[in-house]
N, CA, C and O atoms as a DFTB+ gen file, in Angstrom:
520 C
 N C O
     1  1      27.878      13.725      16.883
     2  2      29.598      14.437      17.649
     3  2      28.785      15.671      18.013
     4  3      28.669      15.928      19.211
     5  1      28.226      16.442      17.139
     6  2      27.694      18.144      17.601
     7  2      26.450      17.847      18.689
     8  3      26.307      18.521      19.710
     9  1      25.528      16.677      18.293
    10  2      24.790      16.494      19.303
    11  2      25.069      16.542      21.092
    12  3      24.548      16.988      22.114
    13  1      26.385      15.673      20.593
    14  2      26.916      15.478      22.027
    15  2      27.440      16.733      22.700
    16  3      27.279      17.076      23.871
    17  1      28.059      17.312      21.788
    18  2      28.781      18.436      22.042
    19  2      27.788      19.581      22.757
    20  3      28.034      20.297      23.728
    21  1      26.817      19.518      22.097
    22  2      25.584      20.370      22.707
    23  2      25.116      20.108      24.040
    24  3      24.818      21.013      24.819
    25  1      25.035      18.686      24.358
    26  2      24.250      18.025      25.686
    27  2      25.775      18.733      26.358
    28  3      25.811      19.856      26.861
    29  1      26.463      18.202      26.287
    30  2      27.894      18.284      27.363
    31  2      27.969      19.926      27.453
    32  3      28.270      20.251      28.601
    33  1      27.790      21.022      26.610
    34  2      27.635      22.573      26.818
    35  2      26.483      22.468      27.756
    36  3      26.681      22.715      28.946
    37  1      25.217      22.103      27.308
    38  2      24.235      22.410      28.571
    39  2      24.400      22.079      29.733
    40  3      24.022      22.807      30.651
    41  1      25.018      20.876      29.944
    42  2      25.450      20.214      31.196
    43  2      26.254      21.179      31.981
    44  3      26.018      21.379      33.172
    45  1      27.075      21.701      31.418
    46  2      27.825      22.727      32.207
    47  2      27.606      24.345      32.337
    48  3      28.118      25.102      33.162
    49  1      26.784      24.620      31.383
    50  2      26.524      26.201      31.050
    51  2      24.931      25.804      31.731
    52  3      24.815      26.460      32.767
    53  1      24.168      25.281      31.579
    54  2      22.605      25.716      32.053
    55  2      22.453      26.431      33.033
    56  3      22.965      26.129      34.110
    57  1      21.632      27.656      32.847
    58  2      21.620      28.706      33.871
    59  2      20.518      28.185      34.932
    60  3      20.280      29.060      35.764
    61  1      20.080      27.478      35.049
    62  2      19.335      26.846      36.046
    63  2      19.943      25.764      36.903
    64  3      19.869      25.844      38.129
    65  1      20.480      24.857      36.364
    66  2      20.720      23.372      37.145
    67  2      22.172      23.268      36.612
    68  3      22.781      22.291      37.048
    69  1      22.832      24.046      35.788
    70  2      24.162      23.463      35.198
    71  2      25.483      23.115      36.079
    72  3      25.173      23.144      37.270
    73  1      26.338      22.917      35.960
    74  2      27.374      22.283      37.174
    75  2      28.116      23.745      37.530
    76  3      28.492      23.929      38.688
    77  1      28.323      24.798      36.495
    78  2      28.774      25.992      36.868
    79  2      27.964      26.712      37.898
    80  3      28.650      27.386      38.666
    81  1      26.604      26.737      38.115
    82  2      26.083      27.463      38.629
    83  2      25.803      26.599      40.390
    84  3      25.530      27.137      41.463
    85  1      25.989      25.274      40.097
    86  2      26.071      24.165      41.273
    87  2      27.607      24.980      42.028
    88  3      27.718      25.402      43.179
    89  1      28.364      24.991      41.214
    90  2      29.636      25.565      41.661
    91  2      29.624      26.813      42.571
    92  3      30.119      27.106      43.659
    93  1      28.918      27.364      41.738
    94  2      28.619      29.081      42.569
    95  2      28.041      29.408      43.375
    96  3      28.186      30.488      43.948
    97  1      26.990      28.313      43.714
    98  2      26.434      28.079      44.782
    99  2      27.511      27.904      46.031
   100  3      27.350      28.556      47.062
   101  1      28.185      27.344      45.936
   102  2      29.082      26.755      46.761
   103  2      29.829      27.477      47.441
   104  3      29.988      27.682      48.644
   105  1      30.482      28.013      46.061
   106  2      31.776      29.032      46.405
   107  2      31.469      29.887      46.926
   108  3      32.129      30.216      47.912
   109  1      29.928      30.941      46.395
   110  2      29.379      31.819      47.395
   111  2      29.603      31.540      48.679
   112  3      30.441      32.072      49.406
   113  1      28.715      30.558      48.993
   114  2      28.882      30.152      50.390
   115  2      29.902      30.559      51.072
   116  3      30.051      31.588      51.730
   117  1      30.906      29.298      50.785
   118  2      32.295      29.241      51.372
   119  2      32.930      30.780      51.437
   120  3      33.179      31.207      52.564
   121  1      33.163      31.506      50.466
   122  2      33.638      32.948      50.625
   123  2      32.541      33.912      51.660
   124  3      33.075      34.651      52.488
   125  1      31.352      33.879      51.594
   126  2      30.724      34.946      51.886
   127  2      30.452      34.710      53.479
   128  3      30.081      35.534      54.315
   129  1      30.812      33.062      53.664
   130  2      30.737      32.854      55.467
   131  2      31.947      33.024      55.880
   132  3      32.102      32.511      56.988
   133  1      33.056      33.622      55.386
   134  2      34.391      34.271      55.632
   135  2      34.143      35.409      56.574
   136  3      34.674      35.439      57.684
   137  1      33.394      36.280      56.166
   138  2      32.858      37.678      56.313
   139  2      32.027      37.490      58.052
   140  3      32.491      38.285      58.868
   141  1      31.258      36.842      58.434
   142  2      30.573      36.530      59.478
   143  2      31.403      36.299      60.316
   144  3      31.705      37.039      61.252
   145  1      32.066      34.747      59.941
   146  2      33.269      34.331      60.694
   147  2      34.380      34.829      61.633
   148  3      35.190      34.219      62.331
   149  1      34.130      36.272      61.397
   150  2      35.025      37.215      61.572
   151  2      34.671      37.261      63.342
   152  3      35.381      37.040      64.324
   153  1      33.552      37.569      63.219
   154  2      32.829      37.550      64.782
   155  2      32.845      36.210      65.316
   156  3      33.083      36.195      66.523
   157  1      32.693      35.262      64.871
   158  2      32.517      34.066      65.489
   159  2      34.631      34.012      66.473
   160  3      35.031      33.874      67.629
   161  1      35.060      34.144      65.594
   162  2      36.839      34.056      66.372
   163  2      36.715      34.763      67.130
   164  3      36.725      34.257      68.252
   165  1      36.519      36.332      67.087
   166  2      36.489      37.336      68.262
   167  2      35.901      36.506      69.416
   168  3      36.543      36.200      70.420
   169  1      34.741      36.200      69.204
   170  2      33.637      35.477      70.712
   171  2      34.422      34.125      71.016
   172  3      34.415      33.730      72.182
   173  1      35.333      33.132      69.712
   174  2      36.185      31.922      70.590
   175  2      37.019      32.948      71.261
   176  3      36.930      32.807      72.481
   177  1      37.839      33.981      70.901
   178  2      39.069      34.506      71.627
   179  2      38.297      35.074      73.004
   180  3      38.806      35.036      74.124
   181  1      37.300      35.475      72.773
   182  2      36.807      36.241      74.319
   183  2      36.088      35.276      75.103
   184  3      35.857      35.757      76.213
   185  1      35.711      34.296      74.998
   186  2      35.392      33.002      75.460
   187  2      36.399      32.235      76.137
   188  3      36.327      31.996      77.342
   189  1      37.350      31.836      75.390
   190  2      38.436      31.480      76.093
   191  2      39.338      32.240      77.003
   192  3      40.127      31.814      77.847
   193  1      39.064      33.396      76.666
   194  2      39.801      34.285      77.505
   195  2      39.102      34.642      78.799
   196  3      39.599      34.946      79.883
   197  1      37.685      34.522      78.393
   198  2      37.450      34.540      80.316
   199  2      37.224      33.159      81.336
   200  3      37.339      32.927      82.539
   201  1      36.788      32.303      79.959
   202  2      36.602      30.891      80.740
   203  2      37.678      30.391      80.928
   204  3      37.957      30.079      82.086
   205  1      38.714      30.129      79.778
   206  2      39.756      29.809      79.749
   207  2      39.633      27.982      79.068
   208  3      40.683      27.368      78.876
   209  1      38.455      27.405      78.815
   210  2      37.870      26.479      78.319
   211  2      36.593      26.804      77.169
   212  3      35.967      27.855      77.301
   213  1      36.249      25.859      76.053
   214  2      35.087      26.097      75.643
   215  2      34.368      24.707      75.399
   216  3      34.936      23.701      74.975
   217  1      33.342      24.785      75.656
   218  2      32.536      23.339      75.172
   219  2      32.229      22.865      73.570
   220  3      31.773      23.829      72.954
   221  1      32.302      22.139      73.061
   222  2      31.503      21.523      71.544
   223  2      30.532      22.167      71.749
   224  3      30.503      22.922      70.777
   225  1      29.437      22.463      72.551
   226  2      28.195      23.058      72.312
   227  2      28.250      24.210      71.763
   228  3      27.759      24.528      70.680
   229  1      29.038      25.070      72.726
   230  2      29.157      26.503      72.993
   231  2      30.180      26.659      71.509
   232  3      29.891      27.557      70.719
   233  1      31.054      25.977      71.289
   234  2      31.718      26.017      69.865
   235  2      30.937      26.122      68.662
   236  3      30.675      27.079      67.934
   237  1      30.685      25.123      68.637
   238  2      28.991      25.226      67.522
   239  2      28.568      25.984      67.314
   240  3      28.271      26.314      66.166
   241  1      28.220      26.946      68.843
   242  2      26.895      27.472      68.597
   243  2      27.639      29.124      68.378
   244  3      27.015      29.982      67.754
   245  1      28.812      29.370      68.883
   246  2      29.810      30.526      68.328
   247  2      29.789      30.706      66.980
   248  3      29.617      31.763      66.373
   249  1      30.030      29.295      66.418
   250  2      30.020      29.325      64.922
   251  2      29.047      29.469      64.049
   252  3      29.161      29.995      62.942
   253  1      28.103      29.024      64.506
   254  2      26.781      28.410      63.474
   255  2      26.146      29.935      63.548
   256  3      26.063      30.550      62.485
   257  1      25.765      30.468      64.582
   258  2      24.844      31.705      65.007
   259  2      25.263      32.586      63.797
   260  3      24.674      32.689      62.720
   261  1      26.742      33.382      64.321
   262  2      26.937      34.321      63.598
   263  2      26.833      34.191      61.659
   264  3      26.468      35.146      60.974
   265  1      27.206      32.929      61.113
   266  2      27.277      32.728      60.190
   267  2      26.024      32.317      59.295
   268  3      25.755      32.416      58.098
   269  1      25.517      31.918      60.186
   270  2      23.677      31.598      59.758
   271  2      22.996      32.978      59.574
   272  3      22.342      33.208      58.557
   273  1      23.133      33.791      60.447
   274  2      22.388      35.174      60.597
   275  2      23.116      35.942      59.510
   276  3      22.441      36.870      59.064
   277  1      24.350      35.795      58.952
   278  2      24.924      36.262      57.685
   279  2      24.611      36.001      56.394
   280  3      24.321      36.753      55.464
   281  1      24.724      34.701      56.483
   282  2      24.657      33.909      55.335
   283  2      23.245      33.464      54.641
   284  3      23.090      33.203      53.448
   285  1      22.405      33.442      55.509
   286  2      20.967      33.076      54.875
   287  2      20.405      34.335      54.577
   288  3      19.426      34.018      53.901
   289  1      20.412      35.650      54.663
   290  2      19.888      36.564      53.972
   291  2      20.500      36.985      52.929
   292  3      19.861      37.834      52.307
   293  1      21.769      36.636      52.390
   294  2      22.516      36.902      51.458
   295  2      22.241      35.384      50.865
   296  3      22.321      35.463      49.639
   297  1      22.076      34.626      51.097
   298  2      21.865      33.644      50.274
   299  2      20.738      33.247      49.437
   300  3      20.811      32.573      48.409
   301  1      19.073      34.015      50.291
   302  2      18.196      34.219      49.939
   303  2      18.074      35.129      48.754
   304  3      17.342      34.918      47.787
   305  1      18.953      36.280      48.945
   306  2      18.789      37.228      48.147
   307  2      19.251      37.105      46.560
   308  3      18.891      37.660      45.522
   309  1      19.817      36.524      46.757
   310  2      20.670      35.587      45.242
   311  2      20.031      34.505      44.535
   312  3      19.582      34.349      43.399
   313  1      20.130      33.853      45.515
   314  2      19.445      32.224      45.061
   315  2      18.270      31.749      45.100
   316  3      17.922      30.931      44.248
   317  1      17.413      32.167      46.100
   318  2      16.198      31.662      45.869
   319  2      15.401      32.423      45.038
   320  3      15.547      33.565      44.602
   321  1      14.255      31.331      44.847
   322  2      13.392      31.225      43.808
   323  2      14.063      31.786      42.319
   324  3      13.648      32.616      41.510
   325  1      15.072      31.087      42.347
   326  2      16.151      31.042      40.988
   327  2      16.418      32.690      40.489
   328  3      16.694      32.907      39.309
   329  1      16.305      33.904      41.558
   330  2      16.079      35.323      40.801
   331  2      17.644      35.625      40.294
   332  3      17.909      36.696      39.749
   333  1      18.470      34.788      40.476
   334  2      19.913      34.874      39.723
   335  2      19.970      34.796      38.323
   336  3      20.957      35.078      37.643
   337  1      18.670      34.326      37.831
   338  2      18.187      34.186      36.160
   339  2      18.162      35.405      35.886
   340  3      18.772      35.664      34.848
   341  1      17.624      36.415      36.484
   342  2      17.373      37.809      36.051
   343  2      18.808      38.654      35.799
   344  3      18.984      39.615      35.051
   345  1      19.558      38.124      36.482
   346  2      21.267      38.846      36.359
   347  2      21.842      38.490      35.007
   348  3      22.601      39.193      34.340
   349  1      21.322      37.179      34.671
   350  2      21.919      36.541      33.291
   351  2      21.727      37.638      32.515
   352  3      22.647      38.175      31.898
   353  1      20.163      38.157      32.490
   354  2      19.827      39.162      31.432
   355  2      20.219      40.289      31.593
   356  3      19.984      40.926      30.566
   357  1      20.731      40.930      32.389
   358  2      21.302      42.091      32.829
   359  2      23.000      42.117      32.089
   360  3      23.588      42.946      31.395
   361  1      23.327      40.945      32.575
   362  2      24.971      40.440      32.293
   363  2      24.994      40.539      30.487
   364  3      25.842      41.229      29.921
   365  1      24.177      39.925      29.890
   366  2      24.148      39.751      28.761
   367  2      23.997      41.033      27.862
   368  3      24.330      41.028      26.677
   369  1      23.482      42.115      28.491
   370  2      23.032      43.436      27.725
   371  2      24.206      44.331      27.928
   372  3      24.316      45.350      27.246
   373  1      25.492      43.860      29.240
   374  2      26.156      45.038      29.202
   375  2      27.788      44.631      28.409
   376  3      27.945      43.569      27.806
   377  1      28.626      45.424      28.517
   378  2      29.728      45.655      27.363
   379  2      30.465      45.070      28.185
   380  3      30.014      44.569      29.215
   381  1      31.754      45.043      27.848
   382  2      33.246      44.654      28.306
   383  2      33.896      44.973      29.312
   384  3      34.460      44.126      30.004
   385  1      33.934      46.420      29.599
   386  2      34.400      47.110      30.469
   387  2      33.532      47.100      31.734
   388  3      33.987      47.056      32.877
   389  1      32.040      47.151      31.357
   390  2      31.546      46.542      32.554
   391  2      31.204      45.336      33.637
   392  3      30.770      45.284      34.788
   393  1      31.699      44.274      32.498
   394  2      32.345      42.768      33.020
   395  2      33.494      42.630      33.281
   396  3      33.820      41.655      33.958
   397  1      34.523      43.608      32.809
   398  2      35.681      43.524      33.729
   399  2      35.379      44.159      35.143
   400  3      35.868      43.564      36.103
   401  1      34.619      45.318      35.396
   402  2      34.636      45.854      36.418
   403  2      33.881      45.020      37.415
   404  3      34.046      45.191      38.623
   405  1      33.055      44.119      36.931
   406  2      32.449      43.436      38.126
   407  2      33.476      41.646      38.260
   408  3      33.237      40.745      39.065
   409  1      34.535      41.665      37.211
   410  2      35.488      40.596      37.491
   411  2      36.082      41.024      38.783
   412  3      36.086      40.274      39.759
   413  1      36.509      42.045      38.798
   414  2      37.367      42.767      39.594
   415  2      37.219      42.723      41.138
   416  3      38.006      42.437      42.040
   417  1      35.573      43.214      41.103
   418  2      34.670      43.195      42.518
   419  2      34.968      42.269      42.817
   420  3      35.923      42.168      43.586
   421  1      34.157      40.933      42.257
   422  2      34.349      39.289      42.305
   423  2      35.544      38.967      42.722
   424  3      35.573      38.184      43.671
   425  1      36.565      39.344      42.285
   426  2      37.605      39.032      42.883
   427  2      38.437      39.937      44.036
   428  3      39.229      39.452      44.844
   429  1      38.126      41.171      43.944
   430  2      38.339      41.601      45.452
   431  2      37.182      40.826      47.005
   432  3      37.456      40.621      48.188
   433  1      36.120      40.642      46.324
   434  2      34.782      40.074      47.387
   435  2      35.915      38.390      48.127
   436  3      36.074      38.130      49.320
   437  1      36.394      37.707      47.108
   438  2      36.898      36.481      47.446
   439  2      38.590      36.491      47.966
   440  3      39.172      35.629      48.624
   441  1      39.045      37.594      47.495
   442  2      40.353      37.851      48.609
   443  2      40.100      38.321      49.971
   444  3      40.446      37.843      51.051
   445  1      39.424      39.359      49.683
   446  2      38.683      39.808      50.987
   447  2      37.783      39.145      52.167
   448  3      37.345      39.716      53.166
   449  1      37.628      37.832      51.796
   450  2      36.660      36.853      52.606
   451  2      38.126      36.142      53.112
   452  3      38.264      36.025      54.329
   453  1      39.034      35.747      52.381
   454  2      40.381      35.342      52.746
   455  2      40.881      35.834      53.875
   456  3      41.001      35.228      54.939
   457  1      41.310      37.461      53.529
   458  2      41.924      38.130      54.452
   459  2      41.128      38.073      55.648
   460  3      41.671      37.941      56.745
   461  1      39.630      38.182      55.491
   462  2      39.337      38.789      57.005
   463  2      39.253      37.394      57.950
   464  3      39.044      37.489      59.160
   465  1      39.446      36.004      57.243
   466  2      39.389      34.969      57.882
   467  2      40.473      34.612      58.417
   468  3      40.474      33.603      59.123
   469  1      41.810      35.453      58.181
   470  2      43.037      35.432      58.292
   471  2      43.317      36.421      59.839
   472  3      43.826      36.081      60.907
   473  1      42.809      37.578      59.441
   474  2      42.626      38.310      60.225
   475  2      41.892      38.209      61.921
   476  3      42.093      38.560      63.083
   477  1      40.944      37.470      61.059
   478  2      39.869      36.850      62.742
   479  2      40.964      35.888      63.628
   480  3      41.364      36.026      64.784
   481  1      41.193      35.143      62.888
   482  2      42.172      34.266      63.616
   483  2      43.082      34.768      64.239
   484  3      43.279      34.316      65.367
   485  1      43.922      35.823      63.764
   486  2      44.937      36.773      64.419
   487  2      44.121      37.544      65.187
   488  3      44.834      37.960      66.100
   489  1      43.159      37.907      65.300
   490  2      42.397      38.973      66.548
   491  2      42.014      37.871      67.389
   492  3      41.925      38.142      68.587
   493  1      41.801      36.852      67.085
   494  2      41.223      35.762      68.522
   495  2      42.616      35.310      69.527
   496  3      42.738      35.202      70.747
   497  1      43.589      35.106      68.358
   498  2      44.862      34.912      69.184
   499  2      45.450      36.039      70.018
   500  3      46.200      35.724      70.942
   501  1      45.201      37.242      69.799
   502  2      45.545      38.800      70.216
   503  2      44.815      38.924      71.704
   504  3      45.273      39.323      72.775
   505  1      43.445      38.403      71.334
   506  2      42.492      38.615      72.504
   507  2      42.798      37.359      73.373
   508  3      42.383      37.602      74.505
   509  1      43.193      36.475      73.331
   510  2      43.198      35.059      74.042
   511  2      44.784      35.416      74.587
   512  3      44.979      34.999      75.728
   513  1      45.931      36.107      73.969
   514  2      47.181      36.238      74.807
   515  2      47.127      37.421      75.463
   516  3      47.712      37.355      76.544
   517  1      46.600      38.589      75.200
   518  2      46.523      39.524      75.783
   519  2      45.567      40.030      76.886
   520  3      45.722      41.150      77.372
């Protein structure tokens, strides 16, 4: 029973291939992509205002280029070559107040991503209507 619990713990918490690391990569991607998405929605609004119509190719390009240009460097800085493993060593050394501070920063980053997405949609509508 204890061996099984250890296997389950390693499956979830393994620092290189665990479930939580896999989820964090996806969540980071989704939240971080919200920030360059602001530029995409502004461009959508401008294109629709000027042309009145947008083709699927232009729509995909308008969405993919800013997100790709913003996301790829951030992803490489954190997850390429497993450099995030170095951060675990630093996290383990720090005290409880330091962890709380970074938990707040992470929460603000996530909420900011959602808010910037909503604001970008509103800005695109504002450009389109005025």
